[in-house]
N, C-alpha and C positions, 0 to 999 in steps of 0.2 A: 477528529478532523484530519490531523496529521497522518494517523495510521491509514485512514481511508485514501488520502492522497498518495501515500507510498504504494499502496496496492493498486490504485488507479494508474500509476506510472507503468506498472507491469501490464495492465489490461489495455492501455492505450498504445502499446508498442505496435499493435496491428488492429485495424478495424475489421479485418476479415478472418483472422485466425485466432483460436483460443489461446489462453496463457500457456497451456502445456506445450503448444507448438512453437511458441516464440520465446520461451524462457531462456533458451540457450543462444539467442542471437548474440553475435560477437559485437559488443559495444562496451569497451572498458570504461568509458566516461560515464555511461549510465549507471553501472554498478558502483563506481566511486561516488557519484552524486547521491545515489540512493543510500549507500552506507553512511556517508557523511551526514545526511539528513536524519537518519535513524539514530546515529550517535549523538547528534546535537539535541534531539528530542530527549534522549535518555539523560544527557548531562543537565539540561535545563530542568528536568523533572526531579533529578536525584541529587544535584549539588545545591545545597541549601541557599547559598548566596544568589546563584543564578535563578533559582525558583522564585525567590523573593523579588528579584529585579524584574522578572517577567510576570509577576503576579500569579504564579502557578504553585501548586502543592504536589508533593509526592503522591503517587497512586499506589494503592494496595494491589496485591496480586489479582484479587477479584476485579477491581476496577480496571486494571490494565487488560485483563482478559476480556472484559466487556468491550473495551475500546478496540481491541484487535478483532474480536468477533464482529462488531459493528462495521469495522473497516472492510472485512472480508465480505460481509453481506452486501455492502454497498457496491461491490464489484460483481457480485454474483449475478445480478440482473443483466448487466452488460455482457457477461460471458454467456448467459442463457440466450440473449438476443443474437450474439455471434453464432452460437450453435444452431439456432433455428434458421438463421440466414444461410449458413453453410449447407444445411440439409435441403433447404428449398432450392439452392443453386445447383445442387448435385442431382436433382430430379429432372 
């Protein structure tokens, strides 16, 4: 869920343009917040005390890969929608 939200943050930067066109928008706050969120997720998952506090367990490489892939797939449909929308508008 968190990885999907991190990827969605990139996708929602623009409802008209695909990620590859908006990835380099100048917004230092965005990158700081995104980096901090990813760091906190990593710390909560892999620092034993915090994992226990939040009721989470460390993930294996396989499980982490599944989470990241699922997060990317959750954004893919929106990117596909934006691509179709852009093609229709250019016609």
